[in-house]
C-alpha positions in Angstrom: 30.6 31.6 -32.6 31.1 34.4 -30.0 33.6 37.2 -29.4 34.4 39.4 -26.4 33.7 43.1 -26.5 35.5 45.8 -24.5 33.5 44.9 -21.4 34.5 41.2 -21.6 30.8 40.5 -22.3 30.0 37.9 -25.0 28.3 39.1 -28.1 26.5 36.8 -30.6 28.1 37.0 -34.1 25.3 37.4 -36.6 25.0 34.9 -39.4 25.9 35.8 -43.0 22.3 35.5 -44.0 21.1 38.0 -41.4 23.9 40.5 -42.3 23.2 40.1 -46.0 19.5 40.7 -45.7 20.0 43.6 -43.3 22.5 45.2 -45.7 20.0 44.9 -48.6 17.3 46.4 -46.5 19.5 49.3 -45.4 20.6 49.9 -49.0 17.0 49.9 -50.2 15.9 52.2 -47.4 18.7 54.7 -48.2 17.5 54.8 -51.8 13.9 55.3 -50.8 14.8 58.1 -48.4 16.9 59.8 -51.0 13.9 59.7 -53.3 11.7 61.3 -50.7 10.3 58.1 -49.0 9.3 57.7 -45.4 11.9 57.2 -42.7 11.6 54.2 -40.3 11.5 56.3 -37.2 9.1 55.8 -34.3 8.8 53.3 -31.5 9.2 49.7 -32.5 11.3 50.5 -35.6 14.1 48.2 -34.6 15.3 46.8 -37.9 19.1 47.4 -37.8 22.0 45.1 -36.9 22.9 47.3 -34.0 19.4 47.1 -32.5 19.5 43.3 -32.8 22.8 43.1 -31.0 21.5 45.5 -28.3 18.2 43.5 -27.7 20.2 40.3 -27.7 22.5 41.7 -25.1 19.5 42.5 -22.8 18.1 39.0 -23.4 21.5 37.4 -22.5 21.6 39.4 -19.3 18.1 38.3 -18.4 19.0 34.6 -19.0 22.3 34.7 -17.1 20.8 36.4 -14.0 19.8 34.5 -10.9 16.7 36.0 -9.4 17.3 39.6 -10.5 17.9 40.6 -14.1 19.8 43.9 -13.3 20.7 46.3 -10.6 17.6 48.4 -9.8 18.0 52.1 -8.9 15.5 54.0 -6.9 13.6 55.7 -9.7 10.6 56.5 -7.6 11.3 58.2 -4.3 9.0 59.2 -1.4 9.7 62.2 0.7 7.9 64.4 3.2 9.2 67.9 3.1 8.2 71.5 2.1 9.1 72.3 -1.5 8.9 75.3 -3.7 5.8 75.8 -5.8 6.1 75.1 -9.5 4.6 77.3 -12.2 0.9 76.9 -12.7 1.6 75.8 -16.4 3.7 72.9 -15.1 1.0 71.5 -12.9 -1.1 68.6 -14.3 -3.8 66.3 -13.0 -2.3 63.3 -14.8 1.1 62.8 -16.6 1.3 59.7 -18.8 4.9 58.5 -19.2 5.4 56.7 -22.6 3.4 58.1 -25.4 3.3 55.4 -28.1 0.3 53.7 -26.6 -0.1 56.0 -23.6 -1.4 58.7 -25.9 -4.6 56.6 -26.2 -5.3 56.9 -22.5 -4.1 60.5 -22.4 -6.5 61.5 -25.2 -9.4 59.7 -23.4 -8.7 61.4 -20.1 -8.3 64.8 -21.7 -11.8 64.9 -23.0 -13.4 68.2 -22.0 -16.2 66.6 -19.9 -13.5 65.2 -17.5 -12.1 68.6 -16.7 -8.6 67.3 -16.4 -5.2 68.7 -17.4 -3.1 65.9 -18.9 0.5 65.7 -20.0 2.4 63.1 -22.0 6.2 62.4 -21.8 7.8 60.6 -24.7 11.6 59.9 -24.8 11.7 60.1 -28.6 9.4 61.6 -31.2 5.8 60.9 -30.5 5.0 58.9 -33.7 4.3 55.4 -34.6 6.5 52.8 -36.4 6.1 51.8 -40.1 5.1 48.2 -39.2 1.4 47.7 -38.9 -0.5 46.6 -35.8 -3.3 44.0 -36.1 -6.6 44.2 -34.3 -10.3 44.0 -35.2 -12.4 47.0 -36.3 -14.6 46.3 -33.3 -11.7 46.6 -30.9 -10.4 49.8 -32.5 -13.9 51.4 -32.5 -13.7 51.8 -28.8 -11.8 54.9 -29.5 -14.8 56.3 -31.3 -17.0 55.5 -28.3 -14.6 57.4 -26.2 -14.6 60.3 -28.6 -10.9 60.0 -29.4 -11.5 59.1 -33.0 -14.3 59.8 -35.5 -15.6 57.1 -37.8 -13.8 58.9 -40.6 -10.6 58.7 -38.6 -11.2 55.0 -38.0 -11.3 54.4 -41.8 -8.2 56.4 -42.3 -6.0 54.6 -39.7 -7.2 51.1 -40.9 -4.9 50.2 -43.8 -7.1 47.3 -44.9 -9.2 44.3 -43.8 -8.8 40.7 -44.7 -10.5 37.3 -44.1 -10.4 34.4 -43.5 -8.2 33.8 -40.5 -6.6 30.4 -40.3 -5.0 28.1 -37.6 -3.2 25.0 -38.6 -0.9 22.5 -36.9 1.8 20.3 -38.4 1.1 16.5 -38.7 4.4 14.7 -39.2 2.6 11.4 -39.8 1.5 12.7 -43.2 -1.9 11.1 -42.8 -3.6 14.4 -43.6 -2.5 17.4 -45.7 -1.9 20.6 -43.8 -5.0 22.2 -45.4 -7.1 19.4 -43.8 -5.8 20.4 -40.4 -6.8 24.0 -40.7 -9.3 25.8 -38.5 -10.9 28.6 -40.4 -12.7 31.6 -38.8 -13.1 35.3 -39.5 -12.7 38.7 -37.9 -9.8 38.0 -35.5 -6.9 40.5 -35.8 -8.1 41.0 -39.3 -7.4 44.8 -39.6 -4.0 46.2 -40.5 -3.7 49.5 -38.5 -1.1 52.2 -39.3 0.6 53.1 -36.0 1.8 56.4 -37.6 -1.7 57.5 -38.5 -3.3 56.2 -35.3 -0.9 58.0 -33.0 -1.1 61.2 -35.1 -4.9 61.2 -34.9 -4.9 60.5 -31.1 -2.4 63.3 -30.6 -4.4 65.7 -32.6 -7.4 65.0 -30.5 -5.4 65.2 -27.3 -3.8 68.6 -28.1 -7.0 70.0 -29.5 -8.6 69.4 -26.1 -5.7 71.1 -24.3 -3.3 68.2 -23.7 0.5 68.9 -23.5 3.1 66.7 -25.1 6.7 66.7 -23.8 8.5 65.2 -26.9 12.1 64.0 -27.0 12.1 64.3 -23.3 13.7 61.9 -20.9 12.1 61.1 -17.5 14.9 61.0 -15.0 12.9 60.2 -11.8 9.7 60.6 -9.9 9.4 62.0 -6.4 6.3 61.5 -4.3 5.9 64.2 -1.7 3.7 63.2 1.3 3.9 66.6 3.0 0.3 67.6 3.7 0.3 71.0 2.0 2.4 69.8 -0.9 1.0 66.3 -1.7 1.9 65.5 -5.4 4.2 63.7 -7.7 7.1 65.6 -9.2 8.7 64.4 -12.4 12.3 65.3 -13.3 12.5 65.8 -17.0 15.9 67.3 -17.2 15.9 71.0 -17.5 12.7 71.4 -15.6 10.3 69.8 -13.1 6.6 69.2 -13.6 4.0 68.2 -11.1 1.1 65.8 -11.2 -1.6 64.5 -9.0 -1.2 61.1 -10.7 1.5 59.5 -12.8 0.6 56.7 -15.3 3.4 54.4 -16.3 2.9 53.3 -19.9 6.6 52.7 -20.7 6.3 49.0 -21.3 7.9 46.1 -19.6 11.3 47.8 -19.6 10.0 50.8 -17.6 12.3 51.9 -14.8 9.3 52.3 -12.6 8.1 48.7 -13.3 11.7 47.4 -12.8 11.8 49.0 -9.4 8.3 47.8 -8.5 9.2 44.2 -9.4 12.6 44.7 -7.7 14.4 43.5 -10.9 12.9 40.0 -10.7 13.5 37.5 -13.5 10.5 36.9 -15.7 8.7 33.6 -15.3 8.2 33.2 -19.0 9.3 34.9 -22.3 7.8 34.9 -25.7 10.6 35.5 -28.2 9.4 36.8 -31.6 11.3 37.3 -34.9 9.9 38.1 -38.3 9.9 40.2 -41.5 7.8 42.3 -43.7 8.5 41.4 -47.3 7.0 42.0 -50.8 6.8 39.7 -53.8 4.2 37.3 -52.5 1.4 36.1 -54.9 -1.2 38.8 -54.6 -4.0 36.5 -55.5 -3.2 34.2 -52.6 -2.2 37.0 -50.1 -5.8 37.5 -48.9 -5.9 35.6 -45.6 -4.0 35.6 -42.4 -2.6 32.9 -40.2 -3.3 33.4 -36.5 -1.3 30.5 -35.2 0.4 27.9 -37.4 3.1 25.3 -37.1 5.2 23.7 -39.8 7.6 21.6 -37.6 7.5 19.5 -34.5 9.6 20.2 -31.3 13.2 20.6 -32.1 16.1 21.5 -29.8 13.7 22.0 -27.0 11.7 24.6 -28.8 8.3 24.6 -30.6 8.0 27.3 -33.2 4.7 28.9 -34.0 3.9 31.2 -36.9 1.7 34.1 -37.6 1.2 36.0 -40.9 -0.8 38.9 -42.1 -1.3 40.7 -45.5 0.2 44.2 -45.2 0.2 47.6 -46.9 -3.3 47.0 -48.3 -3.8 50.8 -48.4 -1.2 51.2 -51.0 -3.6 50.0 -53.7 -6.9 51.4 -52.4 -9.8 51.1 -54.7 -12.1 54.1 -54.6 -15.9 53.4 -54.3 -15.3 49.7 -54.0 -16.7 47.3 -51.4 -14.1 44.7 -52.2 -11.1 44.1 -49.9 -7.8 45.5 -51.2 -5.0 43.2 -52.1 -1.2 43.5 -51.8 1.9 41.5 -52.5 3.3 42.5 -49.1 3.1 40.1 -46.2 4.3 40.1 -42.6 5.4 36.8 -41.0 6.3 36.3 -37.4 7.8 33.2 -35.8 7.6 32.9 -32.0 8.3 30.5 -29.2 7.3 30.3 -25.6 10.4 29.9 -23.4 11.7 30.2 -19.9 14.7 32.5 -19.3 17.3 29.9 -18.5 20.9 30.4 -19.6 20.7 27.4 -22.1 18.1 29.3 -24.2 19.5 30.5 -27.6 20.1 34.1 -28.6 17.5 36.0 -30.6 20.0 36.1 -33.5 20.1 32.3 -33.4 16.3 32.0 -33.4 16.3 34.5 -36.3 18.6 32.0 -38.2 15.9 29.4 -37.6 13.4 31.8 -39.1 15.5 32.2 -42.3 15.8 28.4 -42.6 12.0 27.7 -42.0 10.3 30.6 -43.5 10.4 29.3 -47.2 8.8 26.1 -46.0 6.1 27.9 -44.1 5.2 30.3 -46.9 5.7 27.8 -49.7 8.6 29.6 -51.3 11.5 28.1 -53.2 14.0 30.2 -51.3 14.4 33.5 -49.4 15.3 35.2 -52.7 11.7 34.8 -53.9 10.7 37.9 -51.9 12.3 41.3 -51.2 12.6 42.0 -47.5 11.5 45.5 -46.3 12.0 45.1 -42.5 13.4 42.6 -40.0 11.4 42.4 -36.8 12.5 41.0 -33.5 11.9 41.2 -29.8 11.0 39.4 -26.6 8.0 39.8 -24.3 8.6 38.9 -20.6 5.7 37.7 -18.5 5.3 37.3 -14.8 2.9 35.1 -12.7 2.5 38.0 -10.4 0.4 40.0 -12.8 -1.2 42.4 -13.2 1.2 44.4 -11.2 -0.6 46.2 -8.4 0.4 49.8 -7.6 3.5 49.9 -5.4 3.6 53.6 -4.8 1.1 56.3 -4.0 0.1 58.4 -7.1 1.7 55.9 -9.6 -0.1 53.3 -11.7 1.2 51.0 -14.4 -0.9 50.2 -17.4 -0.5 48.1 -20.5 2.7 46.0 -20.8 4.2 47.9 -17.8 1.5 46.3 -15.6 1.8 42.8 -17.1 -1.9 42.9 -17.9 -1.4 41.1 -21.2 -2.0 37.4 -21.6 1.2 35.3 -21.4 0.1 33.8 -24.7 0.0 37.2 -26.6 2.4 39.9 -27.6 0.5 42.5 -25.5 0.4 45.9 -27.1 -2.5 47.6 -28.8 -5.3 45.0 -28.3 -4.7 44.7 -24.6 -4.7 48.5 -24.2 -7.9 48.9 -26.1 -9.6 46.1 -24.1 -8.9 47.8 -20.8 -9.1 51.5 -21.9 -12.8 52.2 -21.0 -12.5 50.7 -17.6 -9.1 52.2 -16.7 -10.0 55.7 -17.9 -13.2 55.7 -16.0 -11.5 54.4 -12.8 -8.8 57.1 -13.0 -11.3 59.9 -13.6 -13.3 58.8 -10.5 -10.1 58.4 -8.5 -9.0 62.0 -9.3 -12.5 63.4 -8.8 -12.5 61.9 -5.2 -8.8 62.5 -4.7 -8.2 58.8 -4.0 -4.7 58.2 -5.4 -3.0 56.1 -2.7 -1.4 52.8 -3.7 -4.1 50.8 -1.9 -6.9 52.5 -3.9 -4.9 52.4 -7.2 -4.2 48.7 -6.6 -7.9 47.9 -7.0 -7.7 49.0 -10.7 -5.1 46.3 -11.5 -6.7 43.7 -9.4 -6.4 39.9 -9.5 -7.6 38.3 -12.8 -8.2 34.5 -12.6 -8.6 34.4 -16.4 -5.1 35.9 -16.8 -3.6 33.5 -14.2 -5.4 30.5 -15.8 -3.6 31.3 -19.1 -0.3 30.3 -17.6 -1.1 26.6 -17.9 -1.7 27.0 -21.6 1.7 28.7 -22.0 3.3 25.9 -20.0 1.7 23.3 -22.3 2.9 25.2 -25.4 6.5 25.4 -24.2 9.3 22.9 -23.8 11.3 22.8 -20.6 15.1 22.9 -20.7 16.5 19.4 -20.2 13.3 17.7 -21.1 14.7 16.1 -24.3 17.0 13.9 -22.2 14.4 13.0 -19.6 12.9 9.5 -19.7 9.6 11.1 -18.8 9.6 13.6 -21.6 6.7 14.0 -24.0 7.0 13.1 -27.6 8.3 15.7 -30.2 4.7 15.8 -31.6 3.0 16.5 -28.3 2.4 20.2 -28.7 1.1 19.8 -32.3 -1.1 16.9 -31.2 -2.5 18.9 -28.3 -3.2 22.0 -30.4 -4.8 19.9 -33.1 -7.1 18.2 -30.6 -7.9 21.4 -28.6 -8.7 23.5 -31.6 -10.7 20.7 -33.2 -12.8 20.4 -30.1 -13.4 24.2 -30.0 -14.3 24.3 -33.6 -16.9 21.6 -33.1 -18.3 23.5 -30.1 -18.8 26.7 -32.3 -17.5 30.2 -32.6 -18.8 31.2 -29.1 -16.1 28.9 -27.7 -13.4 29.2 -30.4 -13.3 33.0 -31.0 -12.8 34.1 -27.3 -9.8 31.8 -27.1 -8.3 33.1 -30.3 -8.7 36.7 -28.9 -6.8 35.7 -25.7 -10.0 35.9 -23.7 -10.5 33.0 -21.3 -14.1 32.5 -20.0 -15.4 29.9 -17.6 -18.2 28.3 -19.6 -16.4 28.0 -23.0 -13.3 26.7 -21.1 -15.3 24.1 -19.2 -17.1 22.9 -22.3 -13.7 22.5 -24.0 -12.1 20.6 -21.1 -15.1 18.3 -20.8 -15.2 17.5 -24.5 -11.4 16.9 -24.7 -11.5 14.6 -21.7 -14.6 12.7 -23.0 -13.3 12.2 -26.6 -9.5 12.0 -26.0 -9.1 10.4 -22.6 -6.0 8.6 -23.7 -4.2 11.9 -24.3 -4.8 13.2 -20.7 -1.7 11.4 -19.2 0.5 13.2 -21.8 -0.9 16.6 -20.7 -0.2 15.7 -17.0 3.3 14.7 -17.9 4.0 17.9 -19.9 2.4 20.4 -17.5 3.3 18.8 -14.2 1.1 18.1 -11.2 2.0 21.3 -9.3 1.2 23.8 -12.2 -2.1 22.0 -12.8 -3.0 22.2 -9.1 -2.2 25.9 -9.1 -4.2 26.4 -12.3 -7.2 24.7 -10.8 -7.7 27.2 -8.1 -7.7 30.0 -10.7 -10.2 28.0 -12.7 -12.5 27.7 -9.6 -12.1 31.5 -9.0 -13.1 32.0 -12.7 -16.2 30.0 -12.1 -17.1 31.9 -8.9 -16.8 35.3 -10.8 -19.0 33.9 -13.5 -21.6 32.8 -11.0 -21.7 36.2 -9.4 -22.2 38.0 -12.8 -26.0 38.6 -12.3 -25.4 40.8 -9.2 -22.8 43.1 -10.8 -25.0 45.6 -12.6 -27.5 46.0 -9.7 -24.6 46.3 -7.3 -22.9 49.1 -9.4 -26.2 51.0 -9.6 -26.7 50.7 -5.9 -23.2 51.9 -5.1 -23.5 54.8 -7.4 -26.7 56.1 -5.9 -26.4 55.2 -2.2 -25.6 57.7 0.5 -24.6 54.8 2.9 -21.0 54.7 1.5 -18.2 57.2 1.8 -16.6 58.4 -1.5 -13.6 56.1 -0.8 -15.9 53.1 -0.2 -17.8 53.9 -3.3 -14.6 53.9 -5.3 -13.5 50.6 -3.9 -16.9 49.1 -4.5 -17.0 50.4 -8.1 -13.6 48.9 -8.8 -14.4 45.5 -7.4 -17.6 45.3 -9.5 -16.3 47.2 -12.5 -13.3 45.0 -13.0 -15.5 41.9 -12.4 -16.0 41.3 -16.2 -12.3 41.5 -16.8 -11.6 39.0 -14.0 -14.1 36.5 -15.4 -12.6 36.9 -18.9 -15.0 39.4 -20.5 
């Protein structure tokens, strides 16, 4: 049922189950805060009914749009004029807009050896959410390599570690029990990380080295001045203006800079995610995670996938013990890969499916078996034209704002950590040589065949609108059958094939081995894949696959080439920068 609001826009009415659980969470939170507990502030803490309605309103606008999702205002302007000088204290080498994950890059750039002055603008409080992030210790330890965290800091921000990590796919035939379909591995997203502590530690390091945080500060616009004696970017932050040689946009996919750069275009795909964090699970069994799981086949032109992690393992830390901590708190996510057509359901409707299916997935008798602490929801738009190249001089998008994340993942922390060493080095070199035009910055977010190749996998894991009534539609078991075959092949080929895929890293040799083995052992299933994906998407994917192979073939010349470019006098500083970016991003392009 729907009602009209004052703007004659339709608003989804929330189900009684959603309202009841939200009210219980709000009541519990009020009690905890009155008793001195932590408040659910910080980016990502969207657990209220009002937030759900707001996010659903945006999702509806995206679905109903044709070509463009919204009117785009000119947030970044380019001028050529003489302007008044700003105070020296308001001049920066780099200003990072969006501090939640942007503080990681800012703290890296602010290291004393770089001799840079860096500022961070954050619209709200610069602090993390309550809900944990999940990465591996190895991924997070890059912050130690970059001198942003110490090993002691690393132990403090990691709430706990858990293994094994499972993948499993529903078999409606009942020929095998679900446990028999499981793929079991270790050390993939197996660390719970406290966003609050991580951002706090990174901020401490940033400010200790001289960085400046503009907190609870709105960015109202960016002006690029091309006047020779006043070349810079000026940022309007309300009551004052600050100046930067380079602006880094880390404001996520909803960034006004990114919206302008993409001209408000409609996303090519969307991953809608809902979930909860709840306590009351069997502590003895809550020791493993599910990376990707299904408990149903395709229904109503949607295939639901699940993910689950133990949470709050630090609440019962055992001193001087090498054993992993345990907890009765568990986070479960349900997600689906969709297009953004008007027929797609609201996020509130998908949340209702979550309430209906979650007991089945977690082997509960009913929702009342656990006590919900938080409701989680959101959507992650993805674009084929990714990563987004720089569209303006002196402005570069990173993280979700650039679309650098895989269309199969939720983006966020793991993506940022993977690219952080390369991007921080590139920006330091660009500033050192004063090469900050859009053509040069565009080489930092260059074409990645591994990222483009991932689109076919998302296509095969989604269901097209109207396909259920088509005489050429695949069976309702297609996606589960495909995943079961694909993961079984990768498991048989070993961890060097399976683990990269589980970490959203697509490499030529493991992918080639998987495709060859699937074709050899399951040739009868190939027509179903062609029917599901379509000839045109497969042809498009094949050229990215070939490019991936070319980059893989050229790998042996990368290190010698970089050494030559660094030491030669035959290249200008600008040519050296371009050469370094082409070779430096080579490993990312080939899926490393």
